[in-house]
SEPA-395145 format. One line per 5 residues: number of its first residue (from 1); their letters; for each residue x, y, z of C-alpha. Coordinates in steps of 0.1 Angstrom, whole numbers, always signed. Layout:
% SEPA-395145
NUM) A) X,Y,Z; ...
***
This chain:
% SEPA-395145
1) MPTLT) +2,-3,+0; +15,+31,-17; +23,+59,+18; +7,+89,+17; +42,+109,+14
6) YAARR) +44,+81,-17; +12,+94,-30; +20,+134,-28; +54,+128,-41; +38,+118,-72
11) GQLLE) +13,+137,-85; +43,+159,-82; +58,+138,-106; +32,+137,-128; +24,+172,-128
16) YFDRT) +66,+176,-135; +69,+153,-159; +36,+154,-182; +34,+195,-185; +57,+216,-170
21) AVEAW) +92,+195,-184; +79,+173,-209; +97,+190,-237; +127,+189,-221; +132,+153,-212
26) MRLTS) +113,+145,-252; +146,+165,-267; +170,+151,-238; +161,+114,-248; +160,+122,-281
31) DAPVS) +194,+126,-308; +186,+164,-310; +215,+182,-298; +222,+192,-259; +249,+210,-245
36) GIRAT) +265,+219,-212; +249,+196,-183; +222,+176,-202; +253,+164,-221; +264,+147,-191
41) VRAGR) +229,+137,-182; +225,+121,-211; +257,+107,-214; +254,+96,-173; +219,+80,-183
46) DALRS) +229,+58,-214; +260,+46,-193; +237,+37,-163; +208,+19,-184; +239,+0,-202
51) TLLDW) +244,-12,-165; +216,-20,-157; +208,-40,-189; +245,-58,-187; +230,-72,-153
56) LPLDL) +195,-88,-170; +201,-122,-193; +210,-116,-231; +184,-139,-241; +148,-127,-222
61) SGRRL) +126,-153,-242; +102,-165,-223; +108,-134,-192; +81,-114,-187; +99,-78,-174
66) LDAGC) +86,-45,-160; +103,-11,-171; +89,+7,-137; +93,+47,-148; +100,+37,-184
71) GTGAL) +103,+73,-198; +102,+75,-227; +111,+41,-237; +147,+32,-244; +155,+3,-222
76) AVEAA) +119,-12,-229; +128,-14,-267; +163,-29,-260; +146,-57,-234; +123,-64,-260
81) RRGAE) +152,-68,-289; +164,-93,-262; +128,-111,-264; +110,-102,-233; +76,-97,-228
86) VVAVD) +76,-62,-220; +56,-41,-199; +63,-5,-197; +49,+18,-175; +47,+58,-166
91) LSPTL) +28,+85,-143; +26,+105,-174; +8,+101,-208; +23,+123,-226; +57,+105,-226
96) VALAR) +40,+69,-229; +31,+80,-266; +65,+95,-270; +75,+62,-257; +47,+41,-277
101) DRAGA) +57,+59,-309; +93,+59,-309; +92,+21,-303; +70,+10,-333; +36,-6,-342
106) NSGID) +52,-37,-342; +76,-34,-310; +53,-59,-287; +57,-38,-260; +28,-31,-236
111) FRSGD) +32,+9,-231; +7,+20,-200; +3,+50,-181; -4,+47,-146; +13,+35,-109
116) MLDGR) +50,+11,-111; +31,-1,-79; -4,-11,-91; -8,-53,-89; -29,-54,-119
121) LGRFD) +3,-50,-135; +11,-88,-128; +36,-109,-118; +73,-107,-136; +108,-121,-142
126) HVVAM) +129,-91,-135; +113,-55,-130; +139,-27,-138; +132,+7,-121; +157,+33,-138
131) DSLIH) +160,+65,-117; +119,+62,-111; +124,+60,-73; +152,+91,-64; +128,+112,-54
136) YRTAD) +110,+90,-32; +126,+90,+10; +142,+59,+18; +112,+42,+38; +86,+52,+12
141) MVQAL) +112,+36,-15; +118,+7,+5; +85,+0,+8; +83,+3,-26; +104,-26,-36
146) EGLAE) +94,-44,-10; +58,-43,-31; +74,-50,-61; +98,-81,-52; +67,-96,-41
151) RTTHS) +53,-99,-76; +88,-105,-90; +104,-136,-94; +143,-135,-102; +154,-101,-102
156) LLFTF) +147,-64,-91; +170,-33,-105; +166,-2,-96; +192,+32,-86; +189,+56,-62
161) APRTP) +209,+92,-57; +238,+84,-35; +242,+107,-13; +278,+123,-11; +289,+156,-5
166) LLAAM) +285,+172,-41; +254,+161,-50; +239,+174,-12; +252,+209,-18; +233,+205,-51
171) HATGR) +206,+197,-33; +208,+222,-17; +212,+248,-40; +183,+238,-61; +162,+244,-32
176) LFPRG) +168,+284,-37; +152,+282,-72; +117,+291,-74; +94,+261,-70; +81,+264,-99
181) NRAPA) +112,+265,-118; +126,+234,-100; +119,+196,-108; +105,+173,-78; +137,+173,-56
186) IEPVA) +155,+142,-60; +165,+127,-23; +196,+118,-20; +202,+85,+4; +232,+72,+23
191) AARLA) +244,+36,+8; +246,+20,+45; +217,+33,+55; +197,+18,+26; +215,-14,+30
196) RALTQ) +208,-17,+64; +167,-9,+55; +168,-36,+25; +188,-57,+51; +152,-52,+76
201) AHLRA) +130,-55,+45; +146,-91,+44; +156,-79,+8; +191,-94,-7; +213,-69,-24
206) GRSQR) +236,-79,-53; +256,-61,-76; +261,-24,-69; +276,+5,-96; +280,+40,-90
211) IASGF) +276,+60,-120; +290,+93,-124; +293,+116,-152; +295,+157,-148; +264,+172,-124
216) YTSQA) +248,+136,-132; +254,+108,-106; +233,+78,-96; +238,+45,-87; +227,+9,-98
221) QELVL) +216,-18,-79; +205,-52,-76; +176,-73,-56; +188,-108,-61; +151,-127,-59
226) A) +160,-159,-67
***
């Protein structure tokens, strides 16, 4: 059951990604030229996506995979190419429509707009949540992971924003901008605290890899369920 803080933040994310920043996000995830900070973010996200895909089997035939927070669908497309039956869900109907268009009519991917924690999505062999939990507090993140793990057979891959001095400083600086001009805050997480919380939730951590590219930092984490 999503908590009140999860539900409130989910509403902020829907407003931001479906309305406020949709054009910038569409450009960032395309082949269009970008410069400065956005170029480092694009490179970091590309490297992070490659890491998560490397942790999945090369042959996903017969496997059902949830792309939880699919954005414009790049990871979902690659998983489908490996043979997976992919359900790709995102809060933003606008981004889901773009993902469906980019994937093409014959992709076989089941694109949906909605909550990644919706139990009606069914059960999966693998779940990937790339940068879709980074805006939630640690307790909400772990509770979301528990809910996803209950419906996942083999592995659950997710990312979090590791608490570092640079990220903490950027986080504090971002709060100085007018509220209407900034994204919903990223919630930096101390890796040791997260590890303890996962252990208490009986979730077994596997591989972990930090990706840093200029102003972009995210940490990939595997949960082993099999």
